[in-house]
C-alpha positions, 0 to 999 in steps of 0.5 A: 500500500505504501509503495502504491501511495508513493507512486511505484512503477512496479510492485512485487510481493514476495511469497512468505516461504521464498526464503526457504524454497521455491514458492508453493502454489499457496504462498504464491497465491497469497502474494498475488492476492495481496497485490490484487487487494491493493490494486482492485479493492483499496481504491488507491489506484483509482487516481494517479496521485492519491497523496498529492498536496499532502504537506507531510509527504512533501516535507518527507520528500524534501528531507529525503532529497536533502539527505541524498545530496548530503550523502553524495557530497560526503562520497565526493569528499571521500574521493568519489565512488571508486575510492569509496568502493576501495575503502569498503565504505558502501559495504560498511554502511550497508552492514551498519544499517542492517545491524541497526535495524536488527537492534531496533527489532530486538529492542522493540523500537521497530515493530515487525508483526509476528516477530516482536509484536502480536506474536503467537507461542506456536510456530506456524507450520510451513510446507516447503515446496520440494523439487520432484527431480531425482538427483541421481537421474539429473547427474546421469543426464549431465554426465551423458550431456558432457560426453556427447559434446564435441570435445575439441570444439569445447576445448578450443572455446574454453581456451579462447575464453581463458586467453581473453580473461587473462588479457584485456579483451571483451569477454562476451564473444568468447563466452558465447562461443563457449555456450555454442560449444555446449559448455555448462554455466559451471564450467564457464564460471569455474574458468573465470574463477580460476583467473579472477579469484573469488570475492573475500569480504574485508 
């Protein structure tokens, strides 16, 4: 509702079990109905800007705008975006914000219905959606797929990718060649991981 009142261009509602697994039909339907209640039952979509002229909303908008410009000035004073990235500034800010939010939830300052307000003693049972694919069958198919490829073409394409990745060329063309040679996503990523390494926090 708040997103629509704020003039959102697009609205996605997550299913309640999305953090655990692929959404179940039940949870996906609840998420969809939530959107439909706002769109068709609440009436907020009947006008373009239902909060137009609200002095409070305008004051909040002005405050956000001023805060954004202050933050951009702060980034500029620190040497710009690249310097902030190298110093880990953005990641640090996100971590601090997440930590503060969690502290506010645990202290009760920030209400989260069902977590620290209007809670029940009994945890609701969540039916997790599970894939019906047999793991052994999937492995056998992958093995057969890899064995059926033109190994010379694959080796040549992967070699070209490695050569470009270790230099300064554009990676897109050799990646497409690898896909044409039926390389898997895992194989392509593994090749690039071996050259660029993996991101390590800190």
